[in-house]
N, C-alpha and C positions, 0 to 999 in steps of 0.2 A: 429253551422252548418255553413259550408263555402258555399258562393254563387259564382257561376261562373260569370265572366264578359262576355260581348258580344264578346270581343276579343278572349277569350278562346274558345267559341263556333265556331267562325269563323276559328280558326286554326284547330280544329278537323274536321270541315266540309271540309276545303280545303284538308286536308290530306286524308280524306275518298274519296273525289272526285278524287284526284290524283291517288289513288289506283284503282278506277273504270274506269279510262280513257282508258287504253288498252282494257279492256273487252268491254266497250261501243263502241270503235272504231271497234273492230272485229265484233260485232253484227251489227253495222251500215253497214259494207261492205256486210254482208249477206243480210240485208234488201234491199240494193241497188240492189244486184243480183236478189233477188226475184221479185222486182218490175220493173226491166228493161230487163235483159237478159233472165231470166227464161221463161217469157211469150212468147218470140220470138222463143226459141228453143223447147218449149213444156215441159210438165210435164211427164217425162219418167224415173223416178228413179226406180231402181230395189228393193229398200228397203222400209220398213216402220219403222219409219217415214222417210220422204225424207231426202236426204243428207243435204239440207239447214236447215231443222228443227233440224236435228241431230247436225249440227254444231252450230246453235244458242243455243241449249240447253247445249251442251258440254262447250261452251265458257261461258255461263251464270253460269253454275255450278262450273267449274274448273278454269276459267280465260283464258286469251288469250294464254298463253304458253301451258299449259296442254291440254286445250280444242282444241287449234289449231292443236296439234299433233294428238289428237283423230280424229279430222275432216279430216286431211290429210290421215290418215290410212283408214278411211271410204271411202273417194273419190277414193283412189287407188284400193279399192275392188269393186267399182261400175263401171263395164264395161261389155260388152256382154258376156264375158267368166268368169266373177267374181261371187261373191256370190249374193244371193237375199234372201228376207224374212224379218222377224221381227228382227230388230237390234237396241235395245234401248241404250241410253247413260248409262254407268254403274253408279250405285249409289255412288260408292267410286272409288278413283283412284286405278289402278291396284297395287298389291303388288310389291314392288321393283322399282316402278316408282320414279324417282328423277329428279329435274330440270336439272341436268347435264347429265342425261341419257334419253333424251326426247323420243327416240323410244320406250321406255317401256310403254308410256302412251297409245299408239295405239293398237288396235286389228287388226293385219295385215292379218289374215286369219279367215274365218268362221264368223258366226253370232251367236247371243245368243238365237235363237229360236230352239225348238226341231226338 
């Protein structure tokens, strides 16, 4: 049986933390928005969950790149003449979504409620 040294654990921990850094940065920006600007402008999102909750969940589930594009699509739909209703983060990335085709991550029209 082979035993890992503490150096091997540190390297894997560093690599894992480096992969989570962009995701955590995106979620931190949403947290800052929720606790600073959002209380000042009021809670008036047209969707459930709110756009900030949607963004936080999308970035947590899919990472900053894909989740960020999903959040951008959601924010662009959230205006007085836009959509409203229940609009949850998808369980899986949309079919055909690739890192080099980022617009395919977002749902640009409609919501996922009946």
